C-alpha angles and dihedrals in degrees: 000000000000121000110264117227111255119221085213142030125270131074121187119208107208147106110282138195137305080045103091104233135123090233090054091053091047092052094046092050093048094048092046090053092046092049091052089062091056094212102116136014121244139198136174132233099203121213110220128201121198092299127088117238133194103220128192123244092275089079108087098174142003135221125203102231096221098040108098093193091058091068092055092043093055091046089056092046090051089052090055096045132078092247107130101194139022117211114199116203097204125207121147096230099057101061127070127245130046106335087345097299093153086086087074090062086062100045093046091054104036115094100193121086118279132210118191125202112200117213095176125035116181115209093201106030126174116242095269095051090046094050092053094054092041089055093047089049092053096044098043126085089212136013112208120204128176101219130055093218091065093063093081091049091052091050100043103031101032100026093232114170105252090223089063096055117098123180115213122165123241107262128245129203113248111228138158115287114233126194113268096227095048090051091050089053091048091055095040096252100116115148090019127114106224128215114182142186122182137186141077109320122240140139095271091065094077091216091151087068090049090053092048089049091053089052088060095042096054091062085082101016110048091168093068117116121188113207115201101196124196145042127273113279104267093217092063097067114182092357089062093047090050091050093053090047089052090053093048091048090050091053089052093046092052092043092238103140090118092050106037124054128182118212097196104195142092101263126221118231089253091054093046092052094047091051089049092050093052092048122101094196132019116208133195109180091176122166103210109093091191096059102134096190139015117196090195093055090046089056091048090052091047089059098043102250129168101242133205117192148154111256102261115152098269094044093052090058100037095048097046121112095038097305095126147327129278121215128192121268117263091006119122091179090058092048091048091051091054092047092049091051091058095042092050097044112050091173090058090048091053091051091050091050092049093048093045091050090056092064092034092063090059092055103064111127096245090061094042092050091057090055092051092048090051090055093047096047093051087059101042097033105032117185109251115251112251111218124203114245 
């Protein structure tokens, strides 16, 4: 598929719906918000795995994830197009090669400016991981990260020029707020206190620890219901199926069928937001301490939830200043203690929700899109230097 000429300026390299992937949803939401401002034109270079996808007209080109030559081909097509800027949505698992190093074949060959958004930043990378991000840091005009506390890591571990680093929050869809209790009634959860986790399921989510924590919590709070929302990550294949089966078996073993419910489907944004709004606590028991962003936690913040989480990078920043509680990694007792604190102290829960909402209001996509556009325009339409006469 040849690169279509853009009437405008910006091409995003990313997965894209209907591919079921958090990065795809992020890119679609960002582009939709940018397009609504009618300041620049956008297109997508979609990264395909082994499946075939029917994309909408926003996709101007496609790359086969595991075809090294495709990355060079697209770089050359970009050089011959009127695209002014390439935005790389970087996550290790979506590019071909060792740790996704085929992306370097593109950045070494493309001649237009590049901006890279990092969705994972490892604080203790091996040499190969480090070399990839170092190269992207050198070749990009800007490196966008979604948490302030990753700036120091980028500077010290990956030698990224601090002037290149830009912090922009993960965006959140802005939708009508509905009362928690009426939504509980709508979904059949009246008189229940709801804990929820949503997203594509896989071993790194640590949901087994969340389930074990709920087993401890219900000793004193029989009305608690833990909703595990989302289908198994399609990229995981049998490993994902095995993980879900392990979770279901754990629920049976702990006799939690009345207190843990799986909603096994790929949720729409509307469904996600309604489930968040009816939740009393949002929980991310994730295992990866280097996780630089969590779209699910961003959504929870956007809708003013009291949040319990393990202390991965993004959680440390988002839950500071009274916006939530941090539990220890791999520790159901610690998670249960945090949950019990919120359940037993409604005043504390109300304070958390109020403080989380303060930051959440700054994260709606219309506000985030303006920040991205400002970065892009400074690169493609630089202000002329005024020299003293």
